[in-house]
N, C-alpha and C positions, 0 to 999 in steps of 0.2 A: 420389525425389522427385519432384513435379510441378512442375520449374520454370515451364514452361507459365502455370502457378494463382500460383506468386511473383510472376509477370513481368504477369502483369496486374493483379495487388491494386497492385503498387508501381506503375503508372503513367506515361505518358510525359511527364507534365508536369515528372518532377522529373529526368530526363533534358535537356530543356530549358534548363534554368538552368545545370545544370554546376558544379554547387557540390556539390563528395563528400560533405559532411556531410548537405546535405538526402537527398541520396542514398542516402547509407548507411542513414537515420532509415526511410524507404523500404522498402527491401529487409527493415530487424531488422522493422519492422510488417507485411509482409507474411510472413515466414516462422516470427513469430511467430502470426498468424492461421493461418497452418496446421498451427503444433502446438497451439491452441485448437479448432480443429476437428474434430482427430483425427486428418488427413489428412494430420502426419509424428505418428503413435507413438512413444512413448517407447520409448529405444533401438538406434532406428532412424539407422544414418550417413545423413552430404548425403553427397552426390555431392563428385566430387572439382572439389577447385578450382577448375580451369584451366575443369575441363567447366562446372562452373555460371555460372561470370562471364561464362563466353562467353554460353552459355541465356539468359539474362539481358541480356547487350549492356552489361556492367559490366566495368568496370577488377580488375585481383584483388584491391588496398588497399583500393579501395571496401569489396568484397564482406567483407574481413577486418578492416575499421571492424565492418561487420555483424554480423557471430561475433561479435563483441567485444564488443557491446551487449550480446545472446542469453548468453552467457558471465557476461557480470557481474551481469549478474539470474537467473541458473539455468537459464534455458531449456533454455540447449547448454554439453556436455562436451568439452572438447577434448583428445585422447589424442596423446601424443608419440608420431607413426610407425604411429600407424593412422588418425587421420580426428577428425571432428568427430561429436557423436552427440547426439539429443536427449534430455536427464535424466532418467531415469525419475521423479522425485520433482517434488512441488509446485516451483513455482519460488518463486526466494528475494524478501520484497519488501526494496531494498534498500532503505530509513528514511531517504532525505540530502533529498527533496525539501521539508521539514515547511515549509522557509522561505518556499516559497512558497504557504501557503495551502491545501492538497488537501486533499482526506477519505483518511480512509483507504479508504476503496470507489475513490475517483480513484486512488491509487494502487496498489491492488491490480489496479485491470484495465491501470493503466501498463504492469506485466510481464507482461503476460498473461494473469495469476489469474481468477480468478468470483471474486466475494465472497461473503459473504454468512453469516449471525449465527446461532445455537442457542442456547436455555437462557433467553432474553429475560427479564426481571422487571423494572417497571415501577413505583417502588413513590417514598412522600410519607417524606421521611425531615429530622429536625432536621441541621441542617449543625456538622460536629463543627470544633472548633478550626481542623485545616487547611484544611476546607474554605470553612468560613469566611473566612480569611485570605485563600486565592486567590481568591474570590468577591468578597473586600470586605462581607460582610457581615455581621451580627450574631451571634454566635455562639448554637445553637440555632434560628435561622432555617430555619424549611420549608427545601426543596430537591429536586426531582426526582431519586431517584438512577435510572439506567438500568445493571441488570447484564446484560452477555449472553458467549457464546462467540464471538468473530470467527475467519472461517473462511476461508479459502483453497484454491478447487478440493478443495471440501467437509474442510480439511487443521486444525483447530484452531490458531488464528496466533495469539493474542491473546486473554487475560482484561484482560472490559476497565467500568470502574466509570466513567460520565459522566454531571457531576452538573452538572444545568440548573437555573435561576434560573427562578421565573415570578411575575407579580405577583397572582396570586388567584383562585380555584377553577377559575375557567373556561380559565383559560393549563393548567393542571393537567391539565386533564380532555383541551385538546387534546392534552401530551404524552403523554396513557398510547392514544393513539389509532399511537401511532408505530409502524411495521412492523416495523423490524427492518437497513432499509437503512441510507442515507448520512446522518448524524444531521445535516452539515453542511446537504444540502440539504430535510430534514427543518423547518431552525430556519427559514430562508430562506424557504419556500413559506406554512408553516405556523404561526408565530411573527412570521414578517416580520422577524427579527437577521438581518444579514446578520455575521459573520465578518471582522476586519476584518486580522488579524493574532493572531499569540501569541507564545507564550514556555513557553518548558518545560527541563527538568529530569531528565539522563538517567542511571538508576542499576543498576548490576550484584543483582541479587540471588537470592535458592534460592528456589524451590519450595514453597510449604506443601504440607499435603497436601489443603486445598480444589481450591488453583489446579492441581497437579500433578492433580488426577481432573478436571478441566477441562481441562486439556489435555492430558488423555493421556498424561500424561509420568510418570517415576517422583520420589517425595519429594527436592525438594536440589537437581532440574537446574537449570542455573542459565539464569536470564531475563534480558533488557534491559528496567527499569524506565523508562516514559516519564512521569511530568509537564508535564498541558500546560494553563495557560491561554488561554482562545480570547477576545479585545475585543471590540467593536463599533467604528465610525470615531468616537464620541465618549472611548475608552478607557475602557469601563466592561467588565467582566467576567461575560459570558454564558455560558459555558462553561469546567465544570476535570474536566479529563478523567487518571483513573490507569488505565495500560493495562500490562498485563504478556504483552513477549514471545514467544512459542519464540525461543529463539534458533538451532533451530536452520531455521528460516526466514525470518528474518529480522537483517540487516546495516545498521549504518548509516554511511552515508558522508558525508561536506560536503567540501565543497570549500571551501580557503581560500584568500585571497592574498594574493600573495606581502609581501616587509616594502615600507614605502615607498622609493623610493629619496632 
């Protein structure tokens, strides 16, 4: 493990602040970059905690906090009495930042993964009852449907059905130029629509034959279904997502405040 490379990525600015949380985050980011770049290979063991902390000129509690973040995100695994290792599998997406308005692309990058998509199909469909209700439009109104498999490090993460409203044929033609990247960024830059907030519903479901095939899973495999409606600043629904997540690659985490005194 190249401790010097990690120290260079971390930067001295975090040390000058004297805040363990900031420094731990910087160290976690530096180690994540080493993993993503391939400098730290899957299965490789991190240096001894004492040696690594000394090499980085940080305290052991700070190093423990940094590795805890990466273990939580699935990039590292700790084996009691043996050490800490780079995981051999794709990083887990912790889907707990939904209230921050992050796109799936940004969430994937936040855990050090490489986002992607495949089998992207864009079509014009009539909104069914559930879709029409979510988008607050009359049933049967035409909407754009983007169907694709979302990837993290080339691994199938989610089967996505993304419904986008459009005002006219020119807008639909613009949506057809979507290249499969971040839909949030595309809507902002191309259609000049900015998402202000969202609402979501979570359900545990089993994979149908079609979805199982898209995610390379067996039929009946447990999935996390998340249905999200996204709104602009005026409260107008502009995007409805129905995403089936591979539970081998995603967790859902939420922080809840304690009871008021």
